[in-house]
Steps between C-alpha positions, in 0.01 A plus 500: 500500500770614749717219634683549825872431493703495821778757500752221472377419146540860371788537260596491133239235426243763597601759234780634720273626777643487845379592846798734527396713206600862464175677611605820313405330173127552421434129444759356740261350760445143393121544528504798278715335242236223486245762426347494856493860635142506632361722222120509513483332839377627837661358809307515827686535828425595857766673715583805707411766244650649186709827476323634190764769471776248450654516156400137450127581531455876427308589189528864395209461261271366772602643839398299806241683705377305806121485500349739759191295577597133476746223516526431128697658219454364146687616189514248219731723294760566768851399395543260790220479756154442370333427838579603855279398787565601859369216715586649840738789424308740280778758483640342182864493605780266591646584840723191518605471131432127468204528255703744284795261500294187408284681247811646343673161492207369296395785266723801576659694217663837504428671168820701536705172530295202364801267513578577867600201718200598710251441216230241592488157352169568332579859400219498241227410749285720724391462865167460664601572856327447839655683795467253789704696745367615827697825516330784692 
């Protein structure tokens, strides 16, 4: 069971984990060090879209091809995004960047730099994404 500890309690009594960890170390994030990286989980979010060409979401083995006849893209084996549904905007894009940012903050991971400071908190998880933007 995961117990929440306010940041003020982090310190040597918590195996030396601190909120100011060096994120260049593979296990530096205090959640990761506790074994919580999201592996095997799917996180559902709704936002302005996802830039599927971003290094944090791109999967060379399973390229993203927007569906030509619908609003829904499903790919259970994609590296990061297993479901993408266009509620209003069916262009499968992120014109404002907010959905890409929030999705990346949660699950984003650049395979070329997996210890990047921009790596998401649940780097082992995948997204089920609903585009709720109203972009033309």
